[in-house]
Backbone as CSV, one residue per row, in Angstrom:
resi,resn,N_x,N_y,N_z,CA_x,CA_y,CA_z,C_x,C_y,C_z
1,MET,1.772,-107.571,-64.398,2.304,-108.850,-64.806,1.568,-109.309,-66.062
2,GLU,2.305,-109.767,-67.011,1.730,-110.276,-68.252,1.080,-111.630,-67.996
3,ILE,-0.217,-111.748,-68.259,-0.922,-113.007,-68.019,-1.329,-113.707,-69.312
4,GLY,-1.015,-113.102,-70.453,-1.404,-113.669,-71.746,-1.031,-115.123,-71.932
5,PRO,0.204,-115.529,-71.646,0.557,-116.942,-71.834,-0.264,-117.895,-70.962
6,VAL,-0.573,-117.483,-69.745,-1.378,-118.335,-68.868,-2.807,-118.426,-69.404
7,VAL,-3.356,-117.319,-69.847,-4.701,-117.316,-70.434,-4.737,-118.233,-71.658
8,GLU,-3.715,-118.167,-72.487,-3.653,-119.022,-73.682,-3.603,-120.498,-73.299
9,MET,-2.853,-120.832,-72.249,-2.802,-122.221,-71.784,-4.194,-122.695,-71.374
10,VAL,-4.893,-121.876,-70.589,-6.239,-122.233,-70.123,-7.183,-122.382,-71.314
11,ASN,-7.106,-121.448,-72.264,-7.964,-121.516,-73.454,-7.723,-122.780,-74.270
12,ARG,-6.530,-123.327,-74.184,-6.201,-124.551,-74.927,-6.437,-125.820,-74.095
13,GLY,-7.042,-125.634,-72.924,-7.375,-126.783,-72.088,-6.236,-127.297,-71.242
14,LEU,-5.182,-126.513,-71.106,-4.041,-126.909,-70.288,-4.205,-126.375,-68.870
15,LEU,-3.615,-127.061,-67.922,-3.647,-126.636,-66.527,-2.278,-126.059,-66.164
16,PRO,-2.191,-124.735,-66.015,-0.902,-124.141,-65.641,-0.498,-124.562,-64.232
17,VAL,0.716,-125.002,-64.076,1.283,-125.302,-62.765,2.412,-124.301,-62.570
18,LEU,2.252,-123.440,-61.596,3.172,-122.319,-61.421,3.911,-122.405,-60.095
19,HIS,5.023,-121.706,-60.019,5.789,-121.628,-58.778,6.551,-120.317,-58.774
20,GLY,6.987,-119.924,-57.609,7.773,-118.700,-57.499,9.172,-118.884,-58.047
21,ASP,9.843,-117.756,-58.238,11.200,-117.798,-58.781,11.824,-116.418,-58.609
22,VAL,13.048,-116.306,-59.023,13.721,-115.012,-59.068,13.412,-114.400,-60.425
23,ALA,13.037,-113.130,-60.428,12.724,-112.452,-61.685,13.528,-111.164,-61.772
24,MET,13.853,-110.790,-62.974,14.582,-109.537,-63.188,13.614,-108.365,-63.051
25,ASP,14.125,-107.300,-62.496,13.332,-106.105,-62.230,14.141,-104.907,-62.713
26,ARG,13.516,-104.037,-63.510,14.237,-102.881,-64.063,14.673,-101.893,-62.988
27,VAL,13.975,-101.863,-61.862,14.300,-100.923,-60.787,15.249,-101.547,-59.778
28,LYS,14.911,-102.748,-59.285,15.686,-103.383,-58.219,16.786,-104.307,-58.732
29,GLY,16.738,-104.672,-59.997,17.706,-105.619,-60.547,17.129,-107.015,-60.573
30,ALA,16.882,-107.584,-59.400,16.273,-108.899,-59.305,15.423,-108.934,-58.049
31,GLY,14.407,-109.745,-58.077,13.543,-109.857,-56.914,12.850,-111.206,-56.906
32,ILE,12.313,-111.528,-55.746,11.596,-112.781,-55.590,10.148,-112.583,-56.013
33,VAL,9.674,-113.455,-56.879,8.260,-113.493,-57.231,7.693,-114.719,-56.523
34,SER,6.854,-114.485,-55.552,6.268,-115.556,-54.768,5.188,-116.279,-55.564
35,GLY,5.172,-117.595,-55.484,4.106,-118.361,-56.107,2.753,-117.970,-55.533
36,ASP,2.730,-117.608,-54.261,1.488,-117.172,-53.617,0.987,-115.871,-54.237
37,GLN,1.914,-114.980,-54.552,1.542,-113.724,-55.197,1.068,-113.966,-56.628
38,LEU,1.702,-114.916,-57.319,1.263,-115.270,-58.673,-0.177,-115.777,-58.650
39,VAL,-0.468,-116.660,-57.713,-1.812,-117.219,-57.586,-2.827,-116.107,-57.352
40,SER,-2.513,-115.237,-56.430,-3.419,-114.142,-56.077,-3.670,-113.222,-57.272
41,HIS,-2.605,-112.841,-57.955,-2.724,-111.936,-59.104,-3.532,-112.581,-60.238
42,LEU,-3.204,-113.810,-60.562,-3.907,-114.497,-61.651,-5.374,-114.737,-61.307
43,ALA,-5.654,-115.090,-60.073,-7.041,-115.342,-59.685,-7.880,-114.073,-59.766
44,ARG,-7.309,-112.945,-59.415,-8.061,-111.691,-59.535,-8.352,-111.370,-61.005
45,ALA,-7.408,-111.709,-61.865,-7.577,-111.412,-63.285,-8.499,-112.419,-63.977
46,LEU,-8.401,-113.692,-63.614,-9.117,-114.747,-64.323,-10.447,-115.142,-63.676
47,LYS,-10.651,-114.770,-62.426,-11.910,-115.026,-61.706,-12.327,-116.505,-61.717
48,PRO,-11.483,-117.404,-61.199,-11.874,-118.815,-61.142,-12.922,-119.047,-60.060
49,GLU,-13.576,-120.204,-60.111,-14.532,-120.560,-59.063,-13.806,-120.803,-57.750
50,ILE,-12.651,-121.460,-57.829,-11.863,-121.775,-56.643,-10.405,-121.904,-57.054
51,VAL,-9.508,-121.655,-56.120,-8.069,-121.773,-56.343,-7.554,-122.928,-55.494
52,GLY,-6.710,-123.764,-56.071,-6.053,-124.837,-55.335,-4.585,-124.519,-55.177
53,LEU,-4.103,-124.590,-53.951,-2.700,-124.306,-53.674,-2.061,-125.559,-53.092
54,GLY,-1.311,-126.280,-53.933,-0.646,-127.499,-53.495,0.621,-127.188,-52.730
55,THR,0.794,-127.820,-51.575,1.957,-127.606,-50.720,2.525,-128.962,-50.303
56,ALA,3.484,-128.939,-49.395,4.076,-130.170,-48.866,3.490,-130.528,-47.500
57,VAL,2.447,-129.821,-47.084,1.764,-130.114,-45.823,0.268,-130.244,-46.099
58,ASP,-0.456,-130.807,-45.147,-1.874,-131.112,-45.351,-2.772,-129.892,-45.449
59,GLY,-2.316,-128.749,-44.989,-3.097,-127.511,-44.986,-2.644,-126.654,-43.832
60,VAL,-3.557,-125.881,-43.258,-3.225,-125.028,-42.115,-3.348,-125.867,-40.847
61,ILE,-2.252,-125.954,-40.111,-2.201,-126.743,-38.885,-2.192,-125.776,-37.695
62,HIS,-3.090,-126.025,-36.736,-3.170,-125.216,-35.517,-3.262,-126.169,-34.330
63,ASN,-2.360,-126.001,-33.370,-2.304,-126.889,-32.198,-2.235,-128.358,-32.609
64,GLY,-1.487,-128.634,-33.666,-1.290,-130.000,-34.122,-2.435,-130.588,-34.912
65,GLU,-3.484,-129.816,-35.153,-4.659,-130.306,-35.873,-4.832,-129.568,-37.199
66,LEU,-5.238,-130.301,-38.225,-5.552,-129.707,-39.517,-6.869,-128.947,-39.403
67,LEU,-6.870,-127.685,-39.803,-8.098,-126.901,-39.805,-8.842,-127.159,-41.115
68,ALA,-10.106,-127.524,-41.018,-10.907,-127.808,-42.209,-11.164,-126.541,-43.004
69,GLU,-11.305,-125.401,-42.308,-11.503,-124.129,-42.996,-10.939,-122.993,-42.155
70,VAL,-10.626,-121.902,-42.834,-10.093,-120.706,-42.185,-10.776,-119.498,-42.796
71,ARG,-11.171,-118.583,-41.924,-11.707,-117.285,-42.343,-10.819,-116.207,-41.730
72,ARG,-10.932,-114.993,-42.235,-10.114,-113.899,-41.720,-10.274,-113.746,-40.207
73,SER,-11.477,-113.942,-39.717,-11.723,-113.789,-38.285,-10.937,-114.804,-37.451
74,ASP,-10.476,-115.896,-38.059,-9.690,-116.906,-37.348,-8.222,-116.514,-37.216
75,LEU,-7.770,-115.575,-38.025,-6.345,-115.252,-38.087,-5.786,-114.803,-36.743
76,SER,-6.539,-114.027,-35.987,-6.034,-113.556,-34.694,-5.840,-114.713,-33.718
77,LYS,-6.609,-115.780,-33.864,-6.498,-116.936,-32.966,-5.360,-117.875,-33.366
78,ILE,-5.109,-117.993,-34.655,-4.131,-118.985,-35.124,-2.835,-118.369,-35.613
79,GLY,-2.804,-117.056,-35.805,-1.660,-116.392,-36.432,-0.327,-116.685,-35.789
80,SER,-0.266,-116.683,-34.453,1.015,-116.895,-33.782,1.462,-118.348,-33.869
81,ASP,0.548,-119.258,-34.219,0.871,-120.675,-34.322,1.383,-121.058,-35.710
82,LEU,1.285,-120.132,-36.657,1.731,-120.430,-38.016,3.234,-120.255,-38.094
83,GLY,3.925,-121.354,-38.090,5.378,-121.303,-38.085,5.965,-121.136,-39.464
84,PRO,7.288,-121.079,-39.521,7.973,-120.964,-40.812,7.922,-122.280,-41.573
85,SER,8.283,-122.222,-42.835,8.339,-123.427,-43.656,9.459,-124.329,-43.178
86,ALA,9.349,-125.607,-43.515,10.381,-126.566,-43.139,11.690,-126.271,-43.866
87,GLY,11.599,-125.782,-45.095,12.785,-125.442,-45.875,12.947,-123.938,-45.962
88,VAL,13.841,-123.509,-46.820,14.057,-122.088,-47.025,12.851,-121.503,-47.760
89,ASP,12.272,-120.447,-47.203,11.112,-119.806,-47.821,11.181,-118.331,-47.478
90,VAL,11.518,-117.516,-48.465,11.653,-116.078,-48.226,10.344,-115.342,-48.443
91,THR,9.261,-116.095,-48.711,7.993,-115.451,-49.050,6.955,-115.527,-47.941
92,GLY,7.341,-115.968,-46.754,6.418,-115.908,-45.636,5.805,-117.213,-45.189
93,GLY,6.191,-118.331,-45.786,5.677,-119.621,-45.340,4.160,-119.692,-45.385
94,MET,3.595,-120.477,-44.475,2.141,-120.661,-44.436,1.430,-119.355,-44.113
95,ARG,2.024,-118.533,-43.277,1.411,-117.245,-42.945,1.266,-116.396,-44.205
96,GLY,2.289,-116.367,-45.061,2.239,-115.608,-46.303,1.188,-116.163,-47.257
97,LYS,1.124,-117.504,-47.345,0.112,-118.137,-48.198,-1.283,-117.775,-47.717
98,LEU,-1.487,-117.913,-46.416,-2.804,-117.662,-45.853,-3.213,-116.202,-46.024
99,GLN,-2.275,-115.293,-45.854,-2.601,-113.874,-46.022,-3.020,-113.573,-47.464
100,GLU,-2.276,-114.091,-48.429,-2.643,-113.890,-49.836,-4.019,-114.488,-50.135
101,LEU,-4.276,-115.684,-49.617,-5.537,-116.358,-49.912,-6.716,-115.719,-49.190
102,LEU,-6.488,-115.184,-47.988,-7.557,-114.462,-47.293,-7.898,-113.172,-48.028
103,ASP,-6.882,-112.475,-48.526,-7.135,-111.272,-49.318,-7.939,-111.633,-50.570
104,LEU,-7.588,-112.733,-51.182,-8.297,-113.205,-52.367,-9.740,-113.590,-52.012
105,ALA,-9.911,-114.258,-50.881,-11.259,-114.644,-50.435,-12.119,-113.413,-50.174
106,ASP,-11.500,-112.362,-49.653,-12.241,-111.119,-49.424,-12.736,-110.524,-50.742
107,ASP,-12.048,-110.878,-51.839,-12.459,-110.421,-53.170,-13.427,-111.412,-53.834
108,GLY,-13.833,-112.443,-53.080,-14.848,-113.363,-53.581,-14.354,-114.667,-54.165
109,VAL,-13.049,-114.962,-54.070,-12.523,-116.215,-54.613,-12.020,-117.080,-53.452
110,SER,-12.686,-118.188,-53.214,-12.263,-119.114,-52.165,-11.128,-119.989,-52.684
111,SER,-10.447,-120.654,-51.762,-9.328,-121.494,-52.157,-9.181,-122.663,-51.195
112,THR,-8.320,-123.576,-51.582,-7.989,-124.697,-50.721,-6.477,-124.883,-50.717
113,ILE,-5.937,-125.143,-49.532,-4.510,-125.449,-49.368,-4.449,-126.935,-49.058
114,PHE,-3.752,-127.689,-49.893,-3.739,-129.143,-49.725,-2.338,-129.691,-49.944
115,ASN,-2.135,-130.925,-49.511,-0.848,-131.591,-49.641,-0.762,-132.247,-51.011
116,ALA,-0.021,-131.622,-51.914,0.114,-132.132,-53.280,1.022,-133.356,-53.352
117,GLU,1.717,-133.675,-52.270,2.591,-134.843,-52.254,1.841,-136.123,-51.923
118,LYS,0.637,-136.008,-51.375,-0.152,-137.188,-51.028,-0.898,-137.696,-52.259
119,PRO,-0.824,-138.995,-52.510,-1.517,-139.563,-53.667,-3.010,-139.229,-53.658
120,GLY,-3.510,-138.807,-54.810,-4.924,-138.533,-54.979,-5.380,-137.145,-54.589
121,MET,-4.563,-136.381,-53.883,-5.005,-135.068,-53.400,-5.150,-134.052,-54.533
122,ILE,-4.264,-134.085,-55.511,-4.388,-133.153,-56.637,-5.693,-133.434,-57.382
123,GLU,-5.979,-134.703,-57.607,-7.208,-135.076,-58.295,-8.436,-134.613,-57.512
124,ARG,-8.414,-134.806,-56.191,-9.538,-134.357,-55.349,-9.739,-132.855,-55.468
125,ALA,-8.637,-132.128,-55.409,-8.729,-130.660,-55.498,-9.271,-130.241,-56.863
126,LEU,-8.817,-130.913,-57.927,-9.287,-130.584,-59.271,-10.766,-130.904,-59.469
127,ARG,-11.258,-131.900,-58.753,-12.680,-132.241,-58.833,-13.541,-131.306,-57.981
128,GLY,-12.887,-130.424,-57.234,-13.635,-129.488,-56.395,-14.010,-130.045,-55.037
129,GLU,-13.451,-131.192,-54.684,-13.719,-131.768,-53.370,-12.958,-131.001,-52.303
130,ARG,-13.480,-131.017,-51.102,-12.756,-130.401,-49.992,-11.500,-131.225,-49.732
131,ALA,-10.372,-130.589,-49.804,-9.090,-131.239,-49.561,-8.231,-130.264,-48.781
132,GLY,-7.701,-130.684,-47.662,-6.862,-129.796,-46.866,-7.691,-128.752,-46.147
133,THR,-7.254,-127.496,-46.242,-7.920,-126.385,-45.568,-8.596,-125.494,-46.593
134,PHE,-9.879,-125.249,-46.409,-10.659,-124.371,-47.269,-10.551,-122.955,-46.717
135,VAL,-10.216,-121.984,-47.571,-10.053,-120.587,-47.146,-11.218,-119.781,-47.696
136,GLU,-11.977,-119.167,-46.780,-13.178,-118.426,-47.151,-13.032,-116.949,-46.819
137,GLY,-13.952,-116.177,-47.335,-13.954,-114.721,-47.142,-14.322,-114.287,-45.741
138,ARG,-14.653,-113.038,-45.602,-14.947,-112.448,-44.296,-16.095,-113.158,-43.592
139,ALA,-15.960,-113.211,-42.264,-17.033,-113.783,-41.437,-17.100,-113.040,-40.128
């Protein structure tokens, strides 16, 4: 994936806001590019201190409670409780997001999943404050 335009945005002090979409593919014709996959790919290339993933929910919810943090070792306990997205989502919903972010955490980049629709949450995430669910590496 070409990351030059995103790198140029960062170099100019801009904050890229990305999302998934349909992309043309020379082999398949067209395919879904997941925003979660974009985040994972760019983070591996750019090596940020932390990744923020804004969603329409507060973070990872298990048994009706927001989890403050998730590690790979937690996946077996919470995996079956991760339901589908409220809307149409062909990229795996919260389970897909969490899997991408856990893989990223295993590579040394932590992340946070937060509710970008709640006032002030984007600012908190940008300041590096704990917001939503913090995703960490192996434990």
